[in-house]
C-alpha positions, 0 to 999 in steps of 0.5 A: 278879637285876637283869635289869630297870631296875625291879628296879635302881631298887628296889634302889637306892632300898632301899640309899639308904633303908637307907644300905647301901653299893652298887657300880654295876658297869655301863657308864654312858658318859654324864654323864646315865646316871652322874648317875642314880646320883651325884645320889641317892647324894650327896643320901643322904650317900654318898661317890661313887667312880668307875672309868673303864676304859681303853676301846679298841674293839679290846680290847673286841672281843677280850675279848668274843670270849673269853666264851661265845657266849651272854655275848657282847655284840653288836659293834654294842652295843660300838661304839655305847657307844663312840660315846656315851662321855663322859669323866667329870669330877670335877664330876659329883659324884665324891668320888674318881675312878680311871683303870683299865687292864687289863694282862694279868689284872690292873689298873693303877689310877691317880688320875684326872688330868682327862685321858685 
Protein backbone atom coordinates (compact mmCIF):
# COMPACT_ATOMS: atom_id res chain seq x y z
CA UNK A 1 0.00 0.00 0.00
CA UNK A 2 2.77 2.49 0.87
CA UNK A 3 4.85 2.22 -2.26
CA UNK A 4 5.53 5.96 -2.50
CA UNK A 5 6.62 8.73 -0.12
CA UNK A 6 3.43 10.60 -1.00
CA UNK A 7 1.24 7.72 0.20
CA UNK A 8 3.36 7.29 3.33
CA UNK A 9 3.06 11.00 4.12
CA UNK A 10 -0.71 10.93 3.56
CA UNK A 11 -1.11 7.98 5.93
CA UNK A 12 1.15 9.59 8.53
CA UNK A 13 -0.83 12.85 8.41
CA UNK A 14 -4.11 10.92 8.72
CA UNK A 15 -2.82 9.04 11.76
CA UNK A 16 -1.64 12.27 13.38
CA UNK A 17 -4.90 14.09 12.64
CA UNK A 18 -7.10 11.25 13.93
CA UNK A 19 -4.77 10.39 16.86
CA UNK A 20 -4.44 6.83 15.53
CA UNK A 21 -1.38 5.01 16.87
CA UNK A 22 1.06 3.92 14.19
CA UNK A 23 4.35 2.08 13.72
CA UNK A 24 7.11 3.12 11.35
CA UNK A 25 8.72 -0.18 10.35
CA UNK A 26 11.47 1.21 8.22
CA UNK A 27 15.20 1.79 8.30
CA UNK A 28 15.79 5.39 9.36
CA UNK A 29 19.56 5.51 9.73
CA UNK A 30 20.01 9.22 10.38
CA UNK A 31 18.73 11.65 12.97
CA UNK A 32 17.24 13.74 10.15
CA UNK A 33 15.29 10.80 8.70
CA UNK A 34 13.94 9.84 12.13
CA UNK A 35 12.98 13.45 12.72
CA UNK A 36 10.44 13.27 9.87
CA UNK A 37 8.36 11.10 12.18
CA UNK A 38 9.46 12.04 15.69
CA UNK A 39 8.85 15.79 15.44
CA UNK A 40 5.29 15.59 14.10
CA UNK A 41 4.40 12.72 16.44
CA UNK A 42 5.62 14.65 19.50
CA UNK A 43 3.82 17.80 18.33
CA UNK A 44 0.60 15.78 18.07
CA UNK A 45 1.04 14.47 21.63
CA UNK A 46 2.15 10.93 20.82
CA UNK A 47 4.65 8.96 22.90
CA UNK A 48 7.62 7.99 20.76
CA UNK A 49 9.22 4.59 21.30
CA UNK A 50 12.29 3.57 19.30
CA UNK A 51 13.92 0.22 18.66
CA UNK A 52 17.51 0.20 17.43
CA UNK A 53 18.47 -3.14 15.91
CA UNK A 54 22.06 -4.30 16.21
CA UNK A 55 23.44 -3.59 12.77
CA UNK A 56 26.28 -5.69 11.43
CA UNK A 57 26.74 -5.62 7.67
CA UNK A 58 27.83 -9.26 7.54
CA UNK A 59 24.67 -10.36 9.39
CA UNK A 60 22.45 -8.20 7.19
CA UNK A 61 24.01 -9.64 4.05
CA UNK A 62 23.46 -13.19 5.35
CA UNK A 63 19.78 -12.49 6.15
CA UNK A 64 19.34 -10.76 2.80
CA UNK A 65 20.70 -13.79 0.94
CA UNK A 66 18.01 -15.92 2.61
CA UNK A 67 15.23 -13.82 1.07
CA UNK A 68 13.64 -14.70 -2.23
CA UNK A 69 15.56 -13.12 -5.11
CA UNK A 70 12.83 -10.54 -5.82
CA UNK A 71 12.82 -9.43 -2.15
CA UNK A 72 16.58 -9.00 -1.79
CA UNK A 73 18.10 -5.58 -1.23
CA UNK A 74 21.14 -4.81 -3.40
CA UNK A 75 24.38 -5.18 -1.41
CA UNK A 76 25.24 -1.60 -2.32
CA UNK A 77 22.07 -0.47 -0.53
CA UNK A 78 22.92 -2.36 2.65
CA UNK A 79 26.47 -1.04 2.73
CA UNK A 80 25.35 2.50 1.89
CA UNK A 81 22.78 2.54 4.69
CA UNK A 82 25.37 1.20 7.12
CA UNK A 83 27.77 3.98 6.14
CA UNK A 84 25.10 6.61 6.92
CA UNK A 85 24.02 5.04 10.21
CA UNK A 86 23.83 7.40 13.19
CA UNK A 87 23.04 5.83 16.56
CA UNK A 88 19.85 7.27 18.03
CA UNK A 89 19.87 9.49 21.08
CA UNK A 90 17.10 10.15 23.58
CA UNK A 91 17.50 13.85 22.85
CA UNK A 92 15.90 13.26 19.44
CA UNK A 93 12.55 13.06 21.22
CA UNK A 94 12.22 9.41 22.18
CA UNK A 95 10.16 8.69 25.30
CA UNK A 96 11.55 5.16 25.35
CA UNK A 97 14.44 3.67 23.43
CA UNK A 98 15.52 0.03 23.19
CA UNK A 99 18.46 -1.93 21.78
CA UNK A 100 17.50 -5.13 19.96
CA UNK A 101 19.77 -8.07 19.15
CA UNK A 102 18.61 -10.84 16.86
CA UNK A 103 19.35 -14.16 18.53
CA UNK A 104 18.50 -17.22 16.48
CA UNK A 105 14.85 -16.85 15.54
CA UNK A 106 14.11 -14.47 18.44
CA UNK A 107 15.10 -11.14 19.90
CA UNK A 108 16.93 -9.88 22.97
CA UNK A 109 15.50 -6.45 23.85
CA UNK A 110 17.22 -4.22 26.39
CA UNK A 111 16.69 -0.64 27.50
CA UNK A 112 18.93 1.84 25.74
CA UNK A 113 22.07 2.81 27.65
CA UNK A 114 23.29 5.68 25.42
CA UNK A 115 25.93 3.43 23.92
CA UNK A 116 26.14 0.69 21.34
